[in-house]
C-alpha positions, -999 to +999 in steps of 0.1 A: +645+454-652+633+459-615+653+421-605+679+437-627+683+464-613+676+448-580+704+426-584+730+452-592+726+472-563+725+452-541+759+440-544+771+471-552+762+486-519+774+461-501+807+467-519+805+506-514+798+496-476+826+479-466+847+495-486+837+524-467+849+507-432+882+490-447+895+523-456+877+547-424+892+524-395+903+547-377+867+568-376+853+539-354+877+544-324+882+592-326+864+591-296+892+582-269+876+602-240+844+606-225+823+633-232+797+649-201+776+669-233+772+634-256+764+615-218+739+638-212+727+644-242+718+603-249+707+605-212+681+631-225+675+619-260+660+585-245+640+604-216+623+618-250+615+592-265+604+571-239+586+595-229+569+600-263+564+569-268+551+551-230+518+572-243+514+570-276+519+522-276+498+523-250+464+542-261+470+525-290+472+491-277+442+500-250+424+506-282+429+472-292+409+454-266+378+455-249+368+488-223+370+468-196+405+455-196+421+489-209+433+497-177+449+460-175+472+468-213+477+500-196+495+489-165+514+460-188+528+488-211+534+508-182+554+479-165+571+473-196+584+507-203+598+504-163+618+471-171+629+477-202+642+509-186+662+495-161+676+469-181+686+495-204+704+516-172+723+481-164+731+469-203+721+493-228+745+524-208+773+506-211+774+497-249+770+536-259 
């Protein structure tokens, strides 16, 4: 029963997604001009996610290693977060 349902549901949802994109092409081109509110919200949301994820991820990985290596793991997490923030400013912001 489950295999039959899965075989029928995946093509049905795929077809629905294709039909939605075919019959609503103007939705992708709705925003022709830049909005400063949207830009501020993207930057704010990115900062909130960064400040929420960084301590949790660093403490999680810090708990997986020996106590003498915790500081090294925390610094690796901070360094990677700094690198990814710079890369997001260079590459990701232009995509959004």
